[in-house]
C-alpha positions in Angstrom: -16.6 12.1 43.2 -15.7 9.1 41.0 -14.6 11.7 37.6 -12.0 13.5 40.2 -8.2 13.2 39.4 -5.2 15.0 40.9 -2.5 16.3 38.7 0.2 16.5 41.3 -0.5 13.6 44.1 2.8 13.4 45.4 1.8 16.1 47.6 -0.5 14.3 49.9 3.4 12.7 51.4 2.7 16.5 53.5 -0.2 14.8 55.5 2.8 13.1 57.5 3.6 16.6 58.5 -0.4 16.4 60.5 0.9 13.8 63.6 4.0 15.9 64.2 2.4 19.1 64.4 -0.3 17.6 66.9 2.8 15.6 68.3 4.4 19.0 69.3 0.9 21.2 69.9 0.5 18.8 72.6 4.1 19.1 73.8 3.7 23.0 74.1 0.5 23.2 75.1 1.1 24.5 78.3 4.2 26.8 77.6 1.8 29.0 75.2 0.1 31.1 78.1 2.0 33.0 80.7 2.1 30.8 83.7 1.2 32.7 87.8 2.9 30.6 90.6 1.1 30.8 93.6 1.2 28.7 97.0 -2.4 27.2 96.3 -5.2 27.2 93.9 -8.1 26.0 95.8 -10.0 29.6 95.1 -9.2 28.8 91.3 -11.0 25.3 91.4 -13.6 24.7 89.3 -15.1 23.8 86.0 -13.3 24.9 82.6 -14.5 27.9 80.7 -16.2 28.0 77.2 -13.4 29.8 75.8 -10.9 27.3 77.9 -12.8 24.4 75.5 -12.8 26.6 72.5 -9.1 27.3 72.8 -8.3 24.4 70.8 -10.2 25.0 67.9 -8.1 27.1 67.0 -5.5 24.5 66.7 -8.5 22.4 64.8 -8.5 25.3 62.5 -4.9 25.3 61.8 -5.4 21.7 60.9 -7.9 22.1 58.6 -6.3 25.4 56.9 -3.0 23.0 56.5 -4.9 20.1 55.0 -7.1 22.5 52.4 -3.9 24.0 51.4 -1.9 20.1 50.7 -5.0 19.1 48.5 -4.9 22.4 46.7 -1.3 21.8 46.5 -2.8 18.2 44.6 -4.4 20.3 41.9 -7.9 18.1 42.4 -9.8 18.6 38.6 -12.7 17.1 36.9 -11.8 15.1 33.9 -15.0 15.4 31.3 -13.7 13.2 28.3 -15.6 12.9 25.1 -14.5 10.3 21.8 -16.0 11.2 18.0 -15.2 8.0 16.0 -14.8 8.8 12.4 -14.3 5.7 9.4 -12.1 6.9 7.2 -11.7 3.1 4.8 -15.3 2.1 4.8 -15.9 -1.8 3.6 -18.6 -2.5 1.2 -19.6 -6.5 1.4 -21.8 -8.9 -0.6 -22.4 -12.0 1.0 -22.8 -14.2 -2.1 -24.5 -17.4 -0.1 -25.4 -20.7 -2.2 -29.0 -21.9 -1.6 -29.0 -24.9 -3.4 -31.1 -27.6 -2.3 -27.8 -29.1 -0.9 -27.6 -26.8 1.7 -29.8 -28.6 3.3 -27.4 -31.2 3.9 -27.1 -32.5 7.8 -23.0 -32.7 8.5 -23.7 -28.9 9.7 -26.0 -28.6 12.7 -29.2 -28.2 12.2 -28.6 -28.3 8.4 -25.6 -26.0 6.5 -28.4 -23.4 5.4 -28.9 -22.8 9.1 -25.8 -22.8 10.4 -25.0 -20.5 7.8 -27.5 -18.0 8.6 -26.5 -17.4 12.1 -22.7 -17.5 11.8 -23.5 -14.9 8.7 -25.8 -13.1 10.9 -22.9 -12.7 14.1 -20.5 -11.1 11.7 -23.0 -8.3 10.0 -23.6 -7.2 14.2 -19.6 -6.7 13.9 -19.7 -4.7 11.1 -20.7 -1.8 12.2 -18.5 0.5 10.4 -19.4 -0.8 6.7 -21.9 -1.3 4.2 -23.4 -5.0 3.4 -25.5 -7.0 1.2 -27.0 -10.0 0.3 -27.2 -12.4 -3.3 -28.7 -15.1 -3.0 -28.1 -18.2 -5.8 -28.6 -21.8 -6.8 -29.2 -22.2 -10.7 -30.2 -18.4 -10.9 -29.3 -15.2 -8.8 -30.7 -12.4 -7.3 -29.8 -9.9 -4.7 -31.4 -10.5 -1.8 -30.6 -7.4 0.1 -28.9 -4.3 -2.0 -25.6 -3.1 0.1 -26.7 -1.2 3.1 -25.8 0.3 6.3 -29.2 -0.2 8.0 -28.1 -3.4 9.5 -31.8 -4.3 10.4 -32.7 -4.7 6.8 -29.7 -7.1 5.7 -30.8 -9.2 9.2 -34.2 -9.5 8.4 -32.6 -10.9 4.7 -30.9 -12.9 6.1 -33.1 -14.5 8.3 -35.7 -15.0 5.1 -33.0 -17.3 3.2 -34.6 -20.6 3.2 -34.6 -23.1 0.4 -38.2 -22.8 -1.6 -37.5 -23.6 -5.0 -38.5 -20.5 -6.1 -35.4 -19.9 -8.0 -34.2 -23.6 -10.0 -32.2 -26.0 -8.6 -28.3 -26.3 -9.5 -25.1 -24.7 -8.7 -24.2 -21.8 -10.7 -21.2 -20.1 -9.2 -20.6 -18.0 -11.8 -24.0 -16.1 -11.8 -23.4 -15.9 -7.9 -20.1 -13.8 -7.8 -21.3 -12.4 -11.0 -24.5 -10.6 -9.3 -22.3 -9.8 -6.1 -19.9 -7.9 -8.2 -22.3 -6.0 -10.0 -23.6 -5.0 -6.8 -19.9 -3.1 -5.4 -18.6 -2.2 -9.1 -19.7 1.3 -8.4 -19.3 1.8 -5.2 -17.1 4.6 -4.1 -15.9 2.5 -1.0 -11.7 2.4 -0.6 -12.1 -1.5 0.3 -15.4 -4.1 -1.4 -15.4 -7.1 -0.6 -17.2 -10.8 -2.2 -17.6 -13.1 0.2 -18.3 -16.1 -2.0 -20.1 -18.8 -0.4 -21.0 -22.5 -2.2 -21.6 -26.7 -1.1 -21.0 -28.2 -4.8 -20.0 -27.8 -8.0 -20.8 -25.3 -10.8 -22.9 -27.0 -13.1 -25.4 -24.7 -14.3 -25.5 -21.1 -15.3 -24.3 -18.7 -18.3 -21.8 -16.9 -16.7 -18.3 -18.8 -15.9 -17.1 -18.9 -12.7 -13.0 -17.7 -13.8 -14.3 -14.9 -16.0 -16.3 -13.8 -13.4 -13.0 -13.4 -11.2 -11.6 -11.9 -13.3 -14.3 -8.7 -14.0 -13.7 -8.7 -10.0 -10.2 -8.2 -10.5 -10.7 -5.6 -12.8 -13.2 -4.1 -10.6 -10.3 -4.5 -7.6 -13.1 -6.4 -5.8 -11.3 -8.6 -3.7 -13.3 -12.1 -3.3 -12.7 -14.5 -0.4 -14.3 -18.5 -1.0 -15.5 -20.6 1.5 -16.3 -24.2 0.9 -19.0 -25.7 2.8 -19.5 -29.7 4.0 -17.6 -32.1 6.2 -15.1 -34.5 4.3 -16.1 -37.4 3.2 -20.2 -38.5 3.7 -22.9 -36.7 4.7 -26.8 -37.2 4.9 -27.9 -34.9 1.8 -31.5 -34.5 0.4 -31.9 -36.7 -2.9 -35.8 -36.6 -3.1 -39.3 -35.0 -2.1 -42.2 -36.8 -1.3 -45.8 -35.7 -2.8 -46.4 -34.7 0.3 -43.3 -32.0 0.5 -41.3 -34.0 2.6 -37.2 -34.2 1.7 -35.7 -37.5 2.0 -32.5 -37.7 2.9 -29.6 -40.1 2.3 -26.0 -40.1 2.4 -24.0 -38.7 -0.3 -20.5 -37.8 -1.1 -19.7 -34.5 -0.5 -18.3 -32.7 -3.5 -17.1 -28.9 -3.0 -14.8 -27.3 -7.0 -12.0 -26.7 -4.6 -9.7 -25.7 -7.2 -12.3 -23.2 -8.7 -13.2 -21.6 -5.3 -8.7 -21.5 -5.0 -8.8 -20.5 -8.0 -11.4 -17.8 -8.2 -10.1 -15.8 -4.1 -6.0 -15.9 -5.5 -7.1 -14.4 -9.2 -8.8 -11.2 -6.9 -6.6 -11.4 -3.6 -8.8 -13.7 -1.4 -8.4 -16.6 0.3 -10.1 -19.5 0.5 -11.8 -21.5 3.1 -13.2 -24.6 3.9 -15.8 -25.3 6.7 -16.3 -28.5 7.6 -18.6 -28.0 10.9 -20.1 -25.3 12.6 -17.0 -24.5 14.9 -15.0 -24.2 11.8 -17.4 -22.1 9.9 -17.5 -19.4 12.7 -13.9 -19.2 12.6 -13.5 -18.8 9.2 -15.7 -15.4 9.4 -14.3 -14.4 12.4 -10.9 -14.7 10.6 -12.3 -12.9 8.0 -13.3 -9.9 9.8 -10.1 -9.6 11.0 -8.6 -9.5 7.8 -11.2 -6.7 6.5 -10.5 -4.2 9.2 -12.0 -0.9 9.0 -9.5 1.6 10.1 -11.3 3.9 12.6 -9.8 7.8 13.5 -10.7 8.3 17.4 -10.6 11.6 18.7 -10.5 12.4 22.4 -12.0 15.5 23.5 -10.8 15.9 27.4 -12.2 18.7 29.5 -10.6 19.9 32.8 -12.2 22.3 35.8 -9.8 22.7 38.0 -10.9 22.5 42.0 -7.6 23.7 43.9 -9.1 27.4 44.0 -12.1 27.4 46.2 -9.7 24.8 48.9 -7.4 27.7 48.6 -9.8 30.5 49.7 -11.0 27.7 51.9 -7.6 27.4 53.8 -7.3 30.8 53.7 -10.6 31.8 55.4 -9.5 29.4 58.4 -6.9 30.9 58.6 -8.3 34.4 58.9 -10.8 33.0 61.9 -7.8 31.7 63.8 -5.9 34.8 63.4 -8.8 36.7 64.6 -9.8 34.5 66.9 -5.9 34.9 68.4 -6.3 38.4 68.5 -9.1 39.4 70.1 -11.5 36.6 72.1 -8.1 34.6 73.1 -6.2 37.3 73.3 -3.9 37.6 76.9 -6.2 34.6 77.8 -5.1 32.2 80.4 
């Protein structure tokens, strides 16, 4: 019953007439049959016959018929609604993440890298209609996950990201950006985006970051840049003991914001600064809103009319009343 609607519910106001009909029926009940005046009714006293008791049922049948007609006039119908969505402007994205040793700094909790993995994972889950890829870089860069629509593949790759010295330490922003651009340059998507994140300055690599930005512009790839790290000092790694433990000390946070702003401006993107976990989450939420995928939604509505059965019920009830009134109850006193 939850999916039944009424096309003309205004007809339900007609139910207010039913109490009036009941009142008029009770008022005129004694006038409906022929009256016979006699001096005494003592000989007629006794229990009412079954027919006398059933005579009220005739009026009840009429009320039921009227009620069924009122509901039929209100046009009850079941409504089945289905929707079909189609992405008409999908976005292909590559997240280029700095995984150098400085990403283990503890100004974000538990550290920059782990905080980024959590926020980036939530971002991936939100982009249900898009394809995403993952590039990691330090002094070198490589593709951790190609551009794919399989979110599980990407989330698994993201969980596997860690500082393990497989690639040489350092910060090659240009190389990281160029690798991400290479992943997107042949993409057929109408919108192509790189999210470039770093916590330092470009200090190595064979590709100039600004040149990489110009290449991105040439391919109409927008770059959103994020600088991650608190303002001032942070507990940062500076040495590794012989047993493999990383040692920390307070060090000044240095991010080449001028470069990151320039890359974003060149490609039509935007620069953000994340100083803590909350601001990092808000940045990814904003990018999520800025790069909305256009979705066409088609809604299909199927209506099944129910008034016919109610109208038929009303007709049957009226016929039953008419037949009973002209047969069994004909001339009944």
